[in-house]
C-alpha positions as a printed NumPy array, in Angstrom:
array([[-117.119,  102.47 ,  -96.724],
       [-114.741,  101.469,  -99.507],
       [-114.416,  103.241, -102.859],
       [-114.115,   99.848, -104.508],
       [-115.628,   96.804, -102.833],
       [-113.299,   93.904, -102.14 ],
       [-115.652,   92.461,  -99.521],
       [-119.425,   92.066,  -99.777],
       [-121.769,   94.955,  -99.129],
       [-122.751,   94.857,  -95.481],
       [-119.263,   94.232,  -94.122],
       [-116.186,   96.303,  -93.391],
       [-112.686,   95.617,  -92.116],
       [-111.61 ,   96.98 ,  -88.766],
       [-108.312,   96.175,  -87.053],
       [-107.681,   93.497,  -89.659],
       [-110.986,   91.735,  -88.95 ],
       [-114.111,   91.522,  -91.095],
       [-117.122,   92.832,  -89.174],
       [-120.692,   93.827,  -89.939],
       [-121.328,   97.385,  -91.145],
       [-124.64 ,   97.932,  -89.353],
       [-126.134,  100.64 ,  -91.582],
       [-125.473,   98.499,  -94.657],
       [-126.755,   95.397,  -92.855],
       [-130.079,   97.191,  -92.304],
       [-130.229,   97.863,  -96.058],
       [-129.587,   94.173,  -96.778],
       [-132.405,   93.081,  -94.486],
       [-134.716,   95.611,  -96.119],
       [-133.75 ,   94.258,  -99.575],
       [-134.587,   90.673,  -98.605],
       [-137.871,   91.696,  -96.969],
       [-138.938,   93.779,  -99.959],
       [-138.069,   91.029, -102.433],
       [-140.017,   88.392, -100.508],
       [-142.944,   90.819, -100.216],
       [-143.077,   90.946, -104.01 ],
       [-140.882,   93.848, -105.129],
       [-138.803,   93.217, -108.249],
       [-135.016,   93.593, -108.428],
       [-135.492,   96.691, -110.574],
       [-138.018,   98.234, -108.203],
       [-135.76 ,   97.723, -105.171],
       [-132.783,   99.223, -107.036],
       [-134.824,  102.258, -108.064],
       [-136.064,  102.816, -104.513],
       [-132.557,  102.66 , -103.027],
       [-131.251,  105.032, -105.707],
       [-134.136,  107.427, -105.093],
       [-133.409,  107.36 , -101.355],
       [-129.725,  108.075, -102.159],
       [-128.527,  105.069, -100.172],
       [-124.798,  104.834, -100.913],
       [-123.431,  101.625, -102.378],
       [-119.842,  102.786, -101.896],
       [-118.034,  106.123, -101.649],
       [-118.199,  106.587, -105.401],
       [-121.875,  105.986, -106.076],
       [-125.365,  105.823, -104.638],
       [-126.763,  104.34 , -107.851],
       [-128.15 ,  100.821, -107.62 ],
       [-129.099,   98.423, -110.392],
       [-130.687,   94.992, -110.755],
       [-127.334,   93.23 , -110.849],
       [-126.267,   94.595, -107.463],
       [-129.559,   93.592, -105.857],
       [-129.334,   90.121, -107.434],
       [-125.785,   89.64 , -106.105],
       [-126.934,   90.504, -102.6  ],
       [-129.828,   88.042, -102.732],
       [-127.562,   85.285, -104.099],
       [-124.773,   85.842, -101.568],
       [-124.778,   83.011,  -99.012],
       [-122.184,   84.82 ,  -96.902],
       [-125.041,   86.815,  -95.368],
       [-126.127,   83.754,  -93.364],
       [-122.603,   83.533,  -91.922],
       [-119.544,   81.378,  -92.444],
       [-116.066,   81.131,  -90.973],
       [-115.088,   84.623,  -92.097],
       [-118.373,   86.54 ,  -92.086],
       [-120.861,   87.003,  -89.257],
       [-124.548,   86.415,  -90.142],
       [-126.734,   89.346,  -91.174],
       [-129.89 ,   87.377,  -92.03 ],
       [-131.117,   83.946,  -91.016],
       [-130.951,   80.925,  -93.28 ],
       [-134.734,   80.621,  -93.732],
       [-134.988,   84.184,  -95.063],
       [-132.105,   83.576,  -97.448],
       [-133.521,   80.286,  -98.759],
       [-136.953,   81.837,  -99.258],
       [-135.533,   84.712, -101.302],
       [-133.263,   82.496, -103.412],
       [-136.061,   80.032, -104.166],
       [-138.348,   82.91 , -105.093],
       [-135.706,   84.363, -107.416],
       [-135.258,   80.996, -109.114],
       [-138.996,   80.658, -109.634],
       [-139.212,   84.129, -111.173],
       [-136.287,   83.481, -113.506],
       [-137.895,   80.299, -114.743],
       [-141.041,   82.266, -115.518],
       [-143.101,   79.268, -114.503],
       [-146.313,   81.157, -114.026],
       [-148.524,   81.951, -117.011],
       [-151.046,   84.793, -117.187],
       [-154.1  ,   82.57 , -117.341],
       [-152.627,   79.398, -115.908],
       [-154.553,   76.693, -114.115],
       [-153.454,   77.964, -110.706],
       [-154.905,   81.462, -111.215],
       [-158.162,   80.017, -112.466],
       [-158.203,   77.807, -109.376],
       [-157.568,   80.739, -107.015],
       [-160.537,   82.707, -108.328],
       [-162.743,   80.945, -105.801],
       [-160.412,   81.491, -102.837],
       [-159.471,   85.195, -102.823],
       [-161.259,   87.407, -100.285],
       [-161.055,   91.026,  -99.258],
       [-159.053,   91.514,  -96.062],
       [-161.039,   94.673,  -95.359],
       [-164.605,   93.28 ,  -95.372],
       [-164.278,   89.535,  -96.   ],
       [-166.194,   89.49 ,  -99.294],
       [-164.978,   87.534, -102.301],
       [-162.778,   89.313, -104.853],
       [-162.984,   89.214, -108.635],
       [-159.97 ,   89.245, -110.964],
       [-159.74 ,   91.903, -113.664],
       [-157.206,   92.49 , -116.467],
       [-156.453,   95.849, -118.118],
       [-153.781,   96.743, -120.663],
       [-153.754,  100.356, -119.45 ],
       [-151.472,   99.621, -116.507],
       [-147.96 ,   98.245, -116.094],
       [-149.387,   95.576, -113.787],
       [-152.286,   94.344, -115.862],
       [-154.005,   92.162, -113.259],
       [-156.034,   93.395, -110.304],
       [-158.579,   92.033, -107.821],
       [-161.769,   93.926, -106.976],
       [-163.94 ,   93.381, -103.906],
       [-167.427,   92.258, -104.903],
       [-168.932,   94.264, -102.042],
       [-169.872,   97.615, -103.623],
       [-169.917,   99.273, -100.208],
       [-166.249,   98.323,  -99.759],
       [-164.871,   98.666, -103.282],
       [-161.301,   97.656, -102.393],
       [-159.124,   97.208, -105.473],
       [-155.705,   95.566, -105.303],
       [-153.331,   95.643, -108.255],
       [-151.127,   92.579, -108.108],
       [-149.684,   90.513, -110.942],
       [-150.568,   86.85 , -111.328],
       [-146.938,   85.825, -110.955],
       [-146.524,   87.79 , -107.75 ],
       [-149.767,   86.438, -106.272],
       [-148.772,   82.85 , -106.947],
       [-145.21 ,   83.373, -105.734],
       [-146.401,   84.887, -102.447],
       [-148.858,   82.031, -101.959],
       [-146.144,   79.455, -102.645],
       [-143.755,   81.121, -100.187],
       [-146.36 ,   81.074,  -97.4  ],
       [-147.326,   77.46 ,  -98.084],
       [-143.629,   76.532,  -97.936],
       [-143.437,   78.333,  -94.607],
       [-146.138,   76.012,  -93.26 ],
       [-144.402,   72.946,  -94.692],
       [-141.134,   73.945,  -93.005],
       [-142.873,   74.63 ,  -89.679],
       [-146.07 ,   72.644,  -89.186],
       [-146.542,   74.226,  -85.747],
       [-147.965,   77.209,  -87.616],
       [-151.095,   75.09 ,  -88.022],
       [-151.697,   74.835,  -84.266],
       [-154.756,   76.954,  -83.39 ],
       [-154.936,   79.189,  -80.372],
       [-156.786,   77.467,  -77.567],
       [-160.235,   78.82 ,  -76.85 ],
       [-160.604,   80.65 ,  -73.585],
       [-162.509,   78.781,  -70.938],
       [-165.696,   80.5  ,  -69.911],
       [-168.521,   79.696,  -67.518],
       [-171.204,   77.336,  -68.767],
       [-173.036,   78.588,  -71.812],
       [-176.849,   78.927,  -71.62 ],
       [-177.309,   75.666,  -73.534],
       [-175.054,   73.726,  -71.154],
       [-176.517,   75.475,  -68.112],
       [-180.05 ,   74.493,  -69.2  ],
       [-179.107,   70.818,  -69.504],
       [-177.26 ,   70.934,  -66.194],
       [-180.312,   72.432,  -64.461],
       [-182.586,   69.743,  -65.933],
       [-180.277,   67.051,  -64.586],
       [-180.069,   68.713,  -61.148],
       [-183.855,   69.047,  -60.887],
       [-184.355,   65.4  ,  -61.811],
       [-181.762,   64.231,  -59.298],
       [-183.533,   66.148,  -56.522],
       [-186.69 ,   64.075,  -57.02 ],
       [-187.413,   61.231,  -54.634],
       [-187.24 ,   58.719,  -57.482],
       [-185.125,   60.28 ,  -60.275],
       [-185.521,   58.853,  -63.75 ],
       [-182.174,   57.196,  -64.407],
       [-182.691,   56.982,  -68.188],
       [-183.565,   60.686,  -68.302],
       [-180.438,   61.633,  -66.325],
       [-178.195,   59.484,  -68.546],
       [-179.701,   60.91 ,  -71.743],
       [-179.338,   64.503,  -70.537],
       [-175.777,   63.858,  -69.358],
       [-174.88 ,   62.554,  -72.821],
       [-176.561,   65.609,  -74.367],
       [-174.596,   67.922,  -72.099],
       [-171.294,   66.177,  -72.881],
       [-172.023,   66.509,  -76.595],
       [-172.84 ,   70.209,  -76.203],
       [-169.625,   70.852,  -74.274],
       [-167.648,   69.058,  -76.99 ],
       [-169.296,   71.112,  -79.75 ],
       [-168.408,   74.303,  -77.886],
       [-164.824,   73.231,  -77.211],
       [-161.78 ,   73.277,  -79.493],
       [-161.47 ,   69.475,  -79.485],
       [-162.683,   69.079,  -83.056],
       [-160.351,   71.831,  -84.257],
       [-157.414,   70.223,  -82.443],
       [-158.104,   66.939,  -84.223],
       [-158.191,   68.796,  -87.547],
       [-154.898,   70.51 ,  -86.662],
       [-153.259,   67.187,  -85.825],
       [-154.299,   65.713,  -89.171],
       [-153.206,   68.858,  -91.056],
       [-149.788,   68.857,  -89.358],
       [-149.169,   65.236,  -90.29 ],
       [-150.134,   66.063,  -93.87 ],
       [-147.801,   69.093,  -93.931],
       [-144.905,   67.072,  -92.552],
       [-145.207,   64.717,  -95.539],
       [-144.936,   67.613,  -98.004],
       [-141.791,   69.049,  -99.557],
       [-141.191,   72.764, -100.231],
       [-142.087,   73.695, -103.795],
       [-140.601,   76.269, -106.164],
       [-144.036,   77.028, -107.594],
       [-147.659,   77.125, -106.496],
       [-149.052,   73.664, -105.774],
       [-152.836,   73.347, -106.031],
       [-152.962,   70.07 , -104.083],
       [-150.966,   71.479, -101.173],
       [-153.11 ,   74.608, -101.122],
       [-156.319,   72.551, -101.052],
       [-155.031,   70.378,  -98.208],
       [-153.873,   73.236,  -95.98 ],
       [-155.698,   76.452,  -96.839],
       [-159.306,   77.592,  -96.557],
       [-158.883,   80.909,  -98.384],
       [-156.529,   83.844,  -98.898],
       [-157.027,   87.581,  -98.421],
       [-155.544,   90.687, -100.037],
       [-155.345,   94.099,  -98.398],
       [-155.014,   97.517, -100.001],
       [-151.213,   97.35 ,  -99.855],
       [-151.13 ,   94.043, -101.699],
       [-150.273,   92.07 ,  -98.574],
       [-151.443,   88.481,  -98.692],
       [-152.594,   86.19 ,  -95.876],
       [-153.352,   82.497,  -95.914],
       [-156.176,   81.378,  -93.637],
       [-155.565,   77.726,  -92.888],
       [-158.067,   74.948,  -92.319],
       [-157.08 ,   75.048,  -88.642],
       [-158.065,   78.722,  -88.306],
       [-154.575,   80.191,  -88.155],
       [-153.271,   83.051,  -90.275],
       [-150.002,   83.013,  -92.186],
       [-149.084,   86.471,  -93.444],
       [-146.445,   88.322,  -95.445],
       [-145.115,   90.225,  -92.498],
       [-144.618,   87.552,  -89.838],
       [-144.216,   83.851,  -89.496],
       [-147.726,   83.462,  -88.192],
       [-150.44 ,   85.121,  -86.216],
       [-153.38 ,   83.234,  -84.809],
       [-156.958,   84.168,  -85.341],
       [-158.94 ,   84.598,  -82.168],
       [-161.777,   82.104,  -81.854]])
């Protein structure tokens, strides 16, 4: 570790060659993850200082400027001189998020927040959540579960909520495969299908089976199998993917894109956000995607 940094944080020089300093690289990845998850530059700097993570041999004090320089530094995705520490998608997401925050595009009572009031649910119990505002707290906005038996309360600013939503929608736009639902497991015939199948079998065993009856029941059985299959959902997924592929990543929350792709969002007690898409997949803060079991 150098007393004065002539190369970016996260790298060191060994035998005349610039290489990754792995402990510092872990800090860089943690910085990007925390920023995308909603932490501010100031908050990240304070946490690193509190944890006494050294910046160089002279200091373990961090500030907003140092965190901002790390987020802005494209060398972390690799170039001719520097090996990559993070991937390009993570870098672009963080930089776009930083730009959106600097522009202060989101207003306290903007149209988007008013729109989202009908789409926020409790991750814990699935009930709808209601927005509240209080001047007694640094983060004035919060969301309260409407289920009294649950009572989950999540304090999250409007700007952060919209930014997280925009980031996850952009993730779908950049990878429409996230809209592909998990295939339903194949099981034995359900009681409804079994009943129709038995009626057909009984009729066919008669000396003079009623052809019209057999045809009608066969059509009924085919319709029942279709209703119980994932065919309809696959068609919806195909349409949604084509729609997503026509979209462009946005630097702010887009109501039209949300309406086209998302059924609702959830908040958990840690402020983590998930998008539940119209194709029954989940897009969360912590991973590219996880699929909801049918």
